[in-house]
C-alpha positions in Angstrom: 7.9 10.6 23.7 10.2 13.6 23.0 9.6 14.8 19.8 13.1 15.2 18.7 13.8 11.8 19.8 10.7 10.5 17.9 11.8 12.2 14.6 15.2 10.8 14.9 14.0 7.3 15.5 11.7 7.5 12.8 14.3 8.6 10.2 16.5 5.5 11.6 13.7 3.0 11.0 12.8 4.4 7.6 16.5 3.9 6.6 16.4 0.3 8.2 13.3 -0.7 6.6 13.5 1.0 3.1 17.2 0.9 2.6 17.8 -2.5 3.3 19.7 -1.8 6.5 21.0 -4.2 9.3 18.7 -4.9 12.2 21.8 -4.8 14.6 23.1 -1.5 13.4 19.7 -0.2 13.5 19.0 -1.3 17.1 22.5 0.0 18.1 21.5 3.6 16.5 18.2 3.5 18.4 19.6 2.1 21.8 22.3 5.4 21.5 19.2 7.6 20.9 17.0 6.2 23.8 19.7 6.0 26.3 19.2 2.3 26.8 17.9 -1.3 25.5 14.5 -1.0 27.2 13.9 2.3 26.0 15.1 1.5 22.5 12.7 -1.5 22.4 9.8 0.2 23.5 10.5 3.1 20.8 10.9 0.6 18.2 7.7 -1.2 19.3 5.6 1.8 18.4 7.4 2.5 15.3 6.9 -1.2 13.6 3.4 -2.2 12.6 2.1 -4.7 15.1 0.4 -7.6 13.4 -1.8 -8.3 16.3 -3.3 -4.9 16.6 -7.3 -4.8 16.5 -8.8 -4.5 12.8 -11.1 -1.6 12.2 -13.1 -4.2 10.3 -13.0 -7.5 12.1 -12.6 -10.5 10.1 -16.1 -11.9 11.0 -18.0 -8.7 10.4 -21.0 -9.8 9.3 -21.0 -7.0 6.6 -18.2 -8.7 4.7 -17.4 -12.2 3.1 -13.7 -13.0 2.6 -11.5 -15.9 1.8 -8.2 -16.9 0.1 -8.0 -17.5 -3.5 -5.4 -18.4 -6.2 -5.4 -16.5 -9.5 -3.4 -17.0 -12.4 -1.9 -13.9 -13.7 0.0 -15.2 -16.6 0.0 -19.0 -17.9 1.5 -21.2 -15.0 1.9 -18.4 -12.5 -0.1 -18.4 -9.7 -0.8 -15.7 -6.8 -2.5 -16.2 -3.5 -4.8 -13.4 -2.4 -7.1 -12.5 0.2 -10.6 -11.3 -1.4 -13.1 -9.4 0.6 -16.5 -8.8 -0.7 -19.9 -7.1 0.4 -22.4 -9.8 1.8 -25.3 -8.3 -0.2 -25.9 -9.9 -3.5 -25.3 -8.4 -6.8 -21.9 -7.0 -8.8 -19.8 -4.3 -7.3 -16.6 -2.7 -8.6 -13.5 -4.1 -7.9 -10.3 -3.1 -6.3 -6.7 -4.6 -6.1 -5.1 -3.7 -2.9 -1.1 -3.5 -3.1 0.5 -4.3 0.0 3.5 -2.4 1.6 7.1 -4.0 1.6 6.1 -6.5 4.4 4.2 -8.7 2.4 0.4 -9.4 2.8 -0.1 -8.5 6.5 -3.2 -8.2 8.7 -3.4 -4.5 7.9 -3.7 -5.4 4.1 -6.4 -7.6 4.7 -8.0 -4.9 7.0 -7.9 -2.3 4.0 -9.4 -5.2 1.7 -12.5 -5.3 4.4 -12.6 -1.6 4.7 -13.1 -1.3 0.9 -16.0 -4.1 1.0 -17.8 -2.5 3.6 -17.6 0.7 1.2 -19.2 -1.6 -1.6 -16.5 -3.0 -3.6 -15.1 -6.3 -4.2 -11.4 -5.9 -2.7 -8.2 -8.3 -3.9 -4.9 -8.2 -2.0 -2.5 -10.4 -3.9 0.5 -11.9 -1.6 3.1 -10.5 -4.3 5.7 -12.8 -2.6 3.6 -16.1 -3.8 6.3 -16.8 -6.6 8.9 -16.7 -3.8 7.4 -18.8 -1.4 5.0 -16.7 0.2 4.9 -13.8 2.9 7.1 -15.3 5.7 6.3 -14.2 9.4 9.6 -12.7 9.9 9.3 -8.9 8.5 12.7 -8.6 7.8 13.1 -11.8 5.8 9.6 -10.5 4.0 11.5 -7.0 3.3 14.5 -8.9 1.8 12.4 -10.8 -0.4 10.5 -7.8 -1.7 14.0 -6.1 -2.5 14.8 -9.1 -4.7 11.8 -9.4 -6.7 12.1 -8.4 -10.6 10.1 -5.0 -10.7 8.9 -5.5 -14.4 7.7 -9.1 -13.5 6.1 -7.9 -10.4 4.1 -5.2 -12.3 2.9 -8.0 -14.8 1.6 -9.8 -11.9 -0.3 -6.7 -10.6 -1.8 -6.0 -13.7 -2.6 -9.8 -14.1 -4.5 -9.5 -10.7 -6.5 -6.5 -12.0 -7.3 -8.4 -15.1 -8.1 -11.5 -13.1 -10.8 -9.2 -10.8 -12.2 -7.6 -14.1 -13.4 -11.1 -15.2 -15.0 -12.5 -12.1 -18.6 -13.0 -11.4 -19.1 -10.7 -8.6 -17.3 -7.8 -10.3 -18.7 -5.0 -12.5 -15.6 -5.2 -14.6 -14.5 -1.8 -13.2 -11.5 -2.1 -11.3 -9.3 0.1 -9.1 -6.0 -0.1 -7.5 -4.9 1.1 -4.2 -1.2 0.8 -2.9 0.5 1.5 0.2 4.5 2.5 0.4 6.1 -0.2 -1.8 2.5 -1.2 -3.0 2.0 2.7 -3.6 4.9 2.7 -6.0 4.0 -0.5 -7.6 0.5 1.4 -8.2 2.0 4.1 -9.9 4.1 1.4 -12.2 0.6 -0.1 -12.9 -0.7 3.3 -14.1 2.5 3.5 -16.4 1.6 -0.1 -17.8 -1.6 1.4 -19.1 -3.5 -1.8 -18.5 -7.1 -1.1 -19.9 -8.7 -2.8 -16.8 -7.5 -0.5 -14.4 -9.7 2.4 -14.4 -8.4 4.3 -11.2 -5.4 4.1 -9.4 -4.3 5.5 -5.8 -1.0 5.5 -4.4 -0.4 6.3 -0.5 3.2 7.6 -0.2 4.9 5.5 -2.8 8.1 6.4 -4.5 7.2 7.7 -8.0 8.4 6.5 -11.4 10.8 8.4 -13.7 8.7 11.5 -14.7 9.4 10.5 -18.6 7.2 7.9 -18.0 4.3 10.1 -17.1 3.1 10.1 -20.8 1.9 6.5 -20.7 -0.5 6.8 -18.0 -4.0 6.5 -19.0 -6.1 6.0 -15.8 -6.8 8.6 -13.5 -4.7 8.9 -10.4 -5.0 10.1 -6.9 -1.7 10.6 -5.0 -1.4 10.9 -1.1 2.1 12.4 0.2 3.1 12.9 3.8 4.6 16.1 4.6 7.3 14.7 6.7 8.1 12.0 4.4 11.4 13.6 2.6 12.4 10.3 1.0 9.2 9.7 -1.0 8.4 13.6 -1.5 11.8 14.2 -3.4 10.3 12.0 -5.9 6.8 13.3 -5.8 7.1 16.9 -7.0 9.0 15.8 -10.5 6.3 13.3 -10.7 3.4 15.5 -10.2 4.6 18.1 -12.5 4.9 15.5 -15.4 1.7 14.4 -14.8 0.7 17.9 -15.2 2.7 18.8 -18.2 1.2 15.6 -20.1 -2.1 16.5 -19.2 -2.9 13.6 -17.3 -6.0 13.4 -15.0 -4.6 13.2 -11.5 -5.2 14.6 -7.9 -2.3 15.1 -5.4 -2.6 15.9 -1.8 0.3 16.3 0.8 -0.9 16.0 4.4 1.3 18.3 6.7 3.2 17.4 9.8 2.5 13.6 9.2 4.8 10.7 8.4 5.3 8.2 5.8 2.7 5.3 6.5 0.3 7.5 8.2 -2.6 5.5 7.3 -1.1 2.3 8.7 -3.1 2.3 12.2 -1.2 -0.4 13.5 1.9 1.6 13.8 1.0 4.0 16.6 4.2 6.3 16.4 3.3 7.1 12.8 -0.4 6.5 12.4 -2.3 10.1 12.2 -6.3 9.5 12.7 -6.9 13.0 10.9 -4.9 12.5 8.1 -5.8 8.8 7.5 -9.4 9.4 7.6 -9.4 12.5 5.1 -7.2 10.4 2.9 -9.6 7.5 3.1 -12.5 9.5 2.5 -11.3 11.1 -0.6 -10.1 7.6 -1.8 -13.5 6.1 -1.5 -14.9 9.2 -3.3 -12.5 8.9 -6.0 -13.0 5.1 -6.4 -16.7 5.6 -6.5 -16.5 8.8 -9.1 -14.4 6.4 -11.5 -15.6 3.0 -11.0 -19.4 3.7 -10.9 
């Protein structure tokens, strides 16, 4: 794929998926760029995540026990969630996985299993449960995400942290890992300063108001993509505010990679080297802070 065309297409796709754009307008723009409908469809297929892509840790991996659970995050308010835990007996630190703006997808479940293989009990809540759950149509899921009340959803996320901290196979120490929209939500969980959240990792999440940095209690690990100008515009003042407030955090920007570089189901964005490095740093950070 021509690199200039790829860059234009990624920018158009980001406007569509993160600024609540119209699909017909997006496809018309990509068709114009690609020179035809067939080429445009092929290009978009590489940009979008493929739910059928092979998982890094298969659903039936013998090292992992997984199931769907329902958790009450507040009186009368229930979320469905995917849970993955090591098969071996004993207690383990917990990690809540916050999904992208497409809802609870196979990629998010795979991330939960990767955490289970690394020795954590992972819980990936479907934050669209109160709206009827993640739909098959990703455009519909994005619209539903956009309609959520952010304060209420942040409470749902902290409720998931609290739920996991008190479950039998958990040591009581819980971390949070979020991606894209979920990365932004992870930062908001940090601002909420839930005592049960002992470590928080945000992958390319748009940052909160820098004035909120003073509320952060848990150590933070922040991953940013060097080509992600939309998110990076908020990252610098957030990092500066965390530093000025004396907070414990680490921030890494991975050069020459795009937003969602960790998502291996979207081949045009995925960068294996950066994804592996960021993941290794994430596991080391969680083990350090949840031991």
